[in-house]
C-alpha positions, 0 to 999 in steps of 0.5 A, spaced: 447 862 817 440 861 819 440 864 826 443 870 824 442 872 817 435 869 816 431 874 820 435 879 818 434 878 811 427 877 812 426 884 815 430 887 809 426 883 804 419 885 806 422 892 807 425 893 800 419 890 797 414 894 801 418 900 799 418 898 792 411 897 792 409 903 795 414 908 792 416 911 798 419 908 805 413 907 809 415 904 816 407 903 818 406 899 812 412 895 813 411 894 820 404 891 819 407 887 814 412 884 818 407 883 824 403 879 819 408 875 815 415 875 819 414 869 823 411 864 818 416 866 813 422 865 818 419 858 820 418 856 813 425 858 812 428 854 818 424 848 815 426 849 808 434 851 808 437 846 813 434 840 810 436 843 803 443 844 806 443 837 809 441 833 802 446 838 798 452 836 803 450 829 804 448 826 797 450 831 792 457 831 789 461 837 790 462 839 783 454 840 783 453 843 790 452 850 787 447 848 782 443 844 787 443 850 791 441 855 786 435 850 784 433 850 791 434 858 791 429 859 785 424 855 788 425 859 795 424 865 791 418 863 788 415 861 795 417 868 798 414 872 792 408 868 792 407 869 800 409 877 799 404 877 794 398 875 798 395 881 802 
């Protein structure tokens, strides 16, 4: 998941956000954003999600695992939205 989908989703996220912000597909702006934010976002993602998954599978009862992942997903969405908003 983290080796294949994390980089792909990061590119898709920033591409989509820049396209929505500008109102048109702008490859130059997207590439500039990716050069600036891709690696730091990916490293943050790799630091965050494996620990969350380990915690979730090790300590959280099975009936609560989806809830816990959703809570951490909200936290991650707040973080990545904040990173995206920084110019």
